[in-house]
C-alpha positions as CSV (number, residue, x, y, z in Angstrom):
1,M,157.5,44.4,68.6
2,T,156.0,45.5,65.2
3,V,157.2,49.0,63.9
4,T,154.4,51.0,62.5
5,V,154.7,53.0,59.4
6,A,154.5,56.2,61.4
7,E,157.3,55.0,63.6
8,Q,159.4,54.2,60.6
9,I,158.8,57.7,59.1
10,R,159.5,59.5,62.3
11,S,162.8,57.6,62.7
12,R,163.9,58.1,59.2
13,L,163.2,61.9,59.5
14,R,164.5,62.0,63.2
15,I,161.2,63.5,64.2
16,R,160.7,63.2,67.9
17,R,157.4,63.9,69.6
18,E,157.5,66.7,72.2
19,L,156.5,66.2,75.7
20,P,154.9,68.5,78.1
21,S,157.1,69.1,81.3
22,P,157.5,66.2,83.7
23,E,155.3,68.0,86.1
24,E,152.5,68.6,83.6
25,C,152.7,64.9,82.7
26,R,152.2,63.8,86.2
27,A,149.3,66.3,86.8
28,L,147.5,64.8,83.7
29,R,148.0,61.3,84.8
30,I,146.7,62.1,88.3
31,A,143.8,64.2,87.0
32,S,142.8,61.3,84.8
33,G,142.7,58.9,87.8
34,I,145.5,56.7,86.2
35,T,148.1,55.2,88.4
36,Q,151.8,54.9,87.5
37,G,151.7,51.3,87.3
38,E,148.6,51.5,84.8
39,L,150.4,53.9,82.6
40,A,153.6,51.9,82.8
41,T,151.7,48.8,81.8
42,A,150.1,50.6,78.9
43,I,153.3,52.0,77.3
44,G,155.3,48.8,78.2
45,V,157.8,50.0,80.9
46,T,158.1,49.6,84.7
47,R,156.4,51.8,87.2
48,Q,159.9,53.1,88.2
49,A,160.4,54.3,84.7
50,V,157.3,56.3,84.8
51,T,158.4,57.7,88.2
52,Q,161.7,58.8,86.6
53,Y,159.8,60.3,83.7
54,E,157.5,62.3,85.9
55,S,160.4,63.5,88.2
56,G,162.4,64.4,85.1
57,T,165.4,62.3,86.1
58,R,165.0,60.3,82.9
59,R,163.5,60.8,79.5
60,P,161.8,58.1,77.3
61,Q,163.6,57.1,74.1
62,G,162.6,55.7,70.8
63,R,159.4,53.7,70.5
64,T,159.0,54.3,74.3
65,L,159.0,58.1,73.7
66,D,156.3,57.7,71.1
67,A,154.2,55.4,73.3
68,Y,154.6,57.8,76.3
69,A,153.8,60.9,74.2
70,E,150.8,59.2,72.7
71,A,149.5,58.3,76.2
72,I,150.0,61.8,77.6
73,Q,148.2,63.3,74.5
74,T,145.3,61.0,75.2
75,L,145.2,62.0,78.8
76,R,145.3,65.7,77.7
77,D,142.4,65.1,75.3
78,A,140.4,63.4,77.9
79,A,140.9,66.3,80.5
């Protein structure tokens, strides 16, 4: 996977994107009509990983965190 300039800078500065609560992430996804499987495919993880993110039992890390945060922000902007 190619690392973007933004990812390199965030990594170097140890900047992490903040996520809404797991409950809000789930509500945004549902309100947008996106399935867990569709979101998982879009960010490159399994459906089970999205289930864990939305239940709060697991938090995305690294590039996955960036991709998930960007997807959630997109869902928020579309709402």
